C-alpha positions in Angstrom: -25.2 -17.5 1.4 -25.1 -16.9 -2.4 -23.2 -14.0 -3.8 -22.6 -12.3 -7.2 -19.7 -10.3 -8.5 -20.7 -8.0 -11.3 -18.2 -5.9 -13.4 -18.9 -2.7 -15.3 -18.3 -4.5 -18.6 -21.1 -7.0 -17.9 -18.9 -9.9 -16.8 -20.7 -11.9 -14.0 -19.3 -14.4 -11.5 -21.5 -16.3 -9.1 -20.3 -17.9 -5.9 -20.7 -18.2 -2.1 -20.9 -15.3 0.2 -18.9 -15.1 3.4 -18.1 -12.3 5.9 -20.7 -9.5 6.0 -24.0 -9.8 4.2 -24.7 -6.9 1.9 -23.0 -5.1 -0.9 -19.7 -3.4 -1.6 -18.4 -1.3 -4.4 -15.0 -0.5 -5.8 -12.3 -1.0 -8.4 -11.4 -4.7 -8.8 -7.7 -5.5 -8.6 -5.7 -8.7 -8.1 -2.8 -9.4 -5.7 -0.4 -12.3 -6.4 1.1 -12.7 -2.9 1.2 -16.2 -1.6 0.8 -15.3 2.1 0.0 -12.1 4.1 -3.7 -11.8 3.4 -4.3 -9.9 6.7 -1.7 -7.3 5.9 -3.4 -6.9 2.5 -6.8 -6.5 4.2 -5.5 -3.7 6.4 -3.3 -1.8 3.9 -4.9 1.7 3.6 -3.6 1.8 0.0 -6.6 -0.5 -0.9 -9.2 2.0 0.0 -11.8 2.1 -2.8 -10.8 -1.3 -4.1 -12.1 -4.8 -4.1 -9.2 -7.3 -4.0 -9.1 -10.7 -5.7 -6.3 -12.9 -4.3 -4.7 -15.3 -6.8 -3.5 -17.7 -4.0 -6.5 -20.1 -4.0 -6.7 -20.9 -0.3 -7.4 -17.9 1.9 -8.1 -17.7 5.7 -6.4 -21.0 6.6 -4.1 -19.5 9.2 -6.6 -17.1 10.7 -5.9 -13.5 11.9 -4.0 -11.9 14.8 -3.8 -8.2 15.8 0.0 -8.3 15.5 -0.4 -8.6 11.7 -2.7 -5.5 11.2 -1.1 -2.8 9.1 -3.7 -0.3 10.2 -6.5 0.0 12.8 -9.0 -1.7 10.5 -9.3 -3.4 7.1 -9.4 -0.9 4.2 -10.4 -3.3 1.3 -14.0 -2.7 0.2 -14.5 -6.5 -0.5 -12.6 -9.7 -1.0 -12.7 -12.3 -3.8 -11.2 -15.8 -3.4 -11.2 -19.3 -4.9 -11.5 -21.0 -1.5 -12.2 -19.3 1.8 -11.5 -21.3 5.0 -14.0 -21.1 7.8 -11.4 -22.5 10.3 -7.9 -21.4 11.2 -4.9 -23.7 11.8 -2.1 -21.7 13.3 -0.8 -21.1 16.8 -0.8 -17.3 16.3 -4.5 -17.2 15.2 -6.8 -15.3 17.5 -9.8 -15.0 15.2 -11.0 -16.8 12.0 -10.7 -14.6 8.9 -14.4 -14.7 8.2 -15.3 -13.4 11.7 -12.6 -10.8 11.4 -14.0 -9.5 8.1 -17.6 -9.8 9.2 -16.8 -7.7 12.3 -15.7 -4.9 10.0 -18.6 -5.4 7.6 -16.4 -6.6 4.7 -18.2 -8.8 2.1 -16.5 -11.8 0.6 -17.3 -13.9 -2.5 -15.6 -17.3 -2.8 -16.0 -20.4 -4.9 -15.5 -18.6 -8.2 -12.9 -19.1 -11.0 -10.4 -16.5 -9.8 -8.0 -17.5 -12.6 -10.5 -16.6 -15.2 -11.2 -13.3 -13.4 -7.6 -12.4 -13.2 -7.0 -13.2 -16.9 -10.0 -10.9 -17.7 -8.5 -8.0 -15.6 -5.1 -8.5 -17.2 -6.5 -8.4 -20.7 -9.0 -5.6 -20.2 -7.6 -3.6 -17.2 -9.1 -2.9 -13.8 -12.8 -2.8 -13.7 -15.3 -1.2 -11.3 -17.3 -3.9 -9.6 -20.0 -4.8 -7.1 -20.2 -7.8 -4.7 -23.7 -8.5 -3.5 -25.3 -11.2 -1.4 -28.7 -9.4 -1.3 -29.4 -8.6 -5.0 -30.1 -11.5 -7.4 -30.6 -9.4 -10.5 -27.1 -9.3 -12.1 -28.1 -6.6 -14.6 -29.0 -4.2 -11.8 -25.5 -4.9 -10.3 -23.8 -4.2 -13.5 -25.5 -0.8 -13.6 -24.4 -0.1 -10.1 -20.8 -1.0 -11.1 -21.0 1.5 -13.9 -22.1 4.2 -11.5 -19.0 3.9 -9.2 -16.6 6.8 -9.5 -13.4 6.0 -11.4 -10.1 6.0 -9.5 -8.5 8.7 -11.7 -9.1 12.1 -10.0 -9.9 10.7 -6.5 -7.9 12.1 -3.6 -8.3 9.2 -1.1 -5.3 10.3 1.1 -7.6 12.8 2.8 -10.0 10.0 3.5 -7.6 7.5 5.2 -5.1 9.9 6.9 -5.0 10.2 10.7 -7.1 13.1 12.1 -4.5 14.2 14.6 -0.7 14.0 15.2 0.7 11.0 17.2 4.0 9.4 18.3 5.2 6.0 17.3 8.0 4.1 19.0 7.2 0.4 18.6 9.8 -1.5 16.8 9.7 -4.7 14.7 7.7 -7.8 15.9 9.0 -11.2 16.8 6.9 -14.2 15.5 8.8 -16.6 17.7 6.6 -18.5 20.3 8.7 -16.9 23.1 10.5 -13.6 23.3 14.0 -13.6 21.8 16.4 -12.6 24.6 18.9 -9.9 23.9 17.2 -8.5 20.7 16.4 -4.9 21.1 15.6 -2.0 18.8 18.3 0.7 18.4 17.9 3.6 20.8 16.3 6.7 19.2 18.9 8.8 17.6 16.8 10.6 15.0 13.4 12.4 14.9 11.4 11.6 11.8 8.1 13.3 10.9 6.0 11.0 8.8 3.2 12.3 6.6 0.3 9.9 6.8 -1.3 9.5 3.3 -2.3 5.9 4.4 0.7 4.8 6.3 1.3 1.1 7.1 2.4 0.1 10.6 5.4 -1.9 9.4 6.9 1.2 7.9 6.7 2.8 11.3 8.1 -0.3 12.9 11.1 -0.3 10.5 11.8 3.3 11.2 11.7 2.7 15.0 13.9 -0.3 14.8 16.5 1.8 12.9 16.6 4.2 15.8 14.0 6.8 14.8 11.5 8.5 17.0 8.5 9.0 14.7 5.9 11.8 14.8 3.0 10.9 12.4 1.1 13.9 11.0 -2.1 14.3 8.9 -1.7 14.5 5.1 -2.6 18.2 4.9 -0.1 19.4 7.6 1.7 22.4 6.2 5.5 22.4 5.7 6.1 25.1 8.3 4.4 23.1 11.0 6.5 20.1 10.1 9.7 22.1 10.3 8.6 23.6 13.6 8.8 20.0 15.0 12.6 20.1 14.2 12.9 16.7 12.6 16.1 15.1 11.4 14.2 13.7 8.4 10.8 13.6 6.7 9.0 10.5 5.5 6.3 10.5 2.8 4.0 7.4 3.1 2.1 5.1 0.8 -1.6 5.7 0.3 -4.6 5.1 -2.0 -6.0 7.0 -5.0 -4.7 9.3 -7.6 -1.6 11.4 -6.6 -2.4 14.2 -9.1 -5.3 15.8 -7.1 -3.1 15.9 -3.9 -1.9 19.4 -4.7 -1.5 20.3 -1.1 1.0 17.5 -0.6 3.0 18.4 -3.7 3.2 22.1 -2.5 4.4 21.0 1.0 7.0 18.7 -0.5 8.4 21.6 -2.7 8.7 23.8 0.4 10.5 21.0 2.3 13.0 20.0 -0.4 16.5 20.8 0.6 15.7 21.7 4.2 15.6 18.2 5.5 16.3 14.7 4.1 13.2 13.2 2.5 12.3 9.5 1.9 9.1 8.5 0.1 7.4 5.2 -0.6 4.6 4.4 -3.1 2.2 7.4 -3.1 5.0 9.4 -1.5 7.2 8.5 -4.4 4.5 9.6 -6.9 4.0 12.9 -5.0 7.8 13.6 -5.1 7.7 13.0 -8.9 4.9 15.5 -9.3 6.6 18.0 -7.0 9.7 17.8 -9.2 7.6 18.8 -12.2 7.0 15.3 -13.5 3.8 13.5 -14.5 2.0 10.4 -13.3 -0.3 8.0 -15.2 -2.6 5.1 -14.4 -1.4 1.5 -15.0 -3.6 -0.9 -16.9 -4.1 -3.3 -14.0 -1.6 -2.1 -11.5 1.1 -3.9 -9.5 -0.1 -5.8 -6.5 2.0 -8.7 -5.1 5.1 -9.8 -3.3 7.1 -11.1 -6.3 8.0 -8.2 -8.6 11.6 -8.0 -9.9 13.2 -4.6 -9.7 16.7 -3.7 -11.0 19.0 -1.3 -9.2 20.4 0.7 -12.1 23.7 1.6 -10.4 24.7 -1.9 -9.3 22.7 -4.1 -11.7 21.4 -6.1 -8.7 17.9 -7.5 -8.8 15.5 -7.1 -5.8 12.3 -9.2 -5.5 9.9 -6.6 -4.1 6.4 -6.1 -2.8 4.1 -3.8 -4.8 0.7 -2.2 -4.4 0.1 0.7 -6.7 -2.2 1.6 -9.7 -0.3 4.8 -10.7 3.3 5.4 -11.8 5.7 8.3 -12.5 6.5 8.9 -16.1 10.3 8.9 -16.3 10.3 10.9 -19.5 8.7 13.8 -17.6 11.6 14.2 -15.2 14.7 16.2 -15.8 17.6 13.8 -15.7 20.0 16.7 -14.9 18.2 16.9 -11.5 16.9 13.4 -11.0 18.7 10.0 -11.1 16.4 7.1 -12.0 17.6 4.5 -9.6 15.2 1.5 -10.0 13.3 0.0 -12.9 10.6 -2.7 -12.9 11.8 -5.7 -15.0 8.2 -6.8 -15.8 7.1 -3.6 -17.6 10.0 -1.1 -17.3 8.1 1.3 -15.1 10.0 3.7 -12.9 10.5 2.2 -9.4 12.9 4.6 -7.7 14.5 8.0 -8.0 17.1 10.2 -6.2 17.7 13.9 -6.5 21.3 14.6 -7.7 21.8 17.7 -5.5 19.3 17.5 -2.6 18.9 14.8 0.2 15.8 13.2 -1.3 15.0 9.7 -2.6 12.0 7.5 -3.1 10.8 4.1 -4.3 7.5 3.0 -5.8 7.6 -0.4 -4.2 7.3 -1.4 -0.5 10.6 -2.0 1.3 8.8 -2.6 4.6 7.6 -5.9 3.1 4.3 -6.5 4.8 3.6 -8.9 3.2 6.6 -9.5 0.9 10.3 -10.3 0.6 13.0 -8.5 2.6 15.4 -7.6 -0.2 14.8 -3.9 0.2 15.1 -3.4 3.9 18.4 -1.6 3.2 16.5 1.5 2.1 15.6 2.4 5.7 19.4 2.3 6.6 20.0 4.5 3.6 17.5 7.0 5.0 19.3 6.9 8.4 22.6 7.4 6.8 21.3 10.4 4.8 20.0 12.0 8.1 23.3 11.3 9.7 25.2 13.1 6.9 22.8 16.0 6.8 23.0 16.7 10.5 25.0 19.8 11.4 
């Protein structure tokens, strides 16, 4: 099956089609992670985006339900250098092509992904189309130009859960047999988690730290959250532009100071906006498991997992109220903040590490400690 990738600026790539036959549309971004492609497929933060993976060999270890970060894939389409039609791993339950085809996700492979990534780095993210049914590249370029831009899109409303639910499943073991004697901490705290596109491993990490988690839809009002009598409130990752999510910003303002709050990714951006700051769109975003971030207080460096296209402008925040805790060493963007007077902190990156390194797991323990100190 032949396929075409067409970008809005007229750049064309021709390759082989896998997965679902048809077309997909979205903003084309690249991810530099070496492993963890299934977690990338199922990260709701990729809603509205076509993902090119810089690791050249994708699909070789198959897929398993244990690695899903949501109930289904959220990428619009996939771009690879080589796409394996077989899987070679004892955990695999379904080949990657069958998995993506089942969810109607198109794939284009056998293209020069290095050239594509260099193009995106130089020129910024581009709207694009993958098609295995249209042979006229000019028509596909026109379709790409008609795709809505990411700025101004509230996609948290699109991916959020429709109803409240409980989560109490802790971290997974990837050992061939169950590890005897390893158990999650018993629930000591009740956390209400806003779902703006939440990943399962965030919920697993909270559960493994002794939290009973109630997940609520993105537009749940602050009074209904407080009525659940939580010990803490979590603000999740998610896709799209944080600025139009005014309902979330207003709820955060009403919750500040009443309960400890921890935000990740979109949750971090929404906290920045709720504190009176501003956000802006990055040229090509941060997507990968190898980004160095500096802890400003200690000077330590964490290697962290990223997936975001927007950032909080540090100059827009009042340093008399907010402590800037983490900075990206690649481009000096703000990666973390903490309120100086209220029990509130957030990070732009992904400490749940799915996929990614584990340097930042301590942040979940910091949240638990904050809830412990805040308890009457």
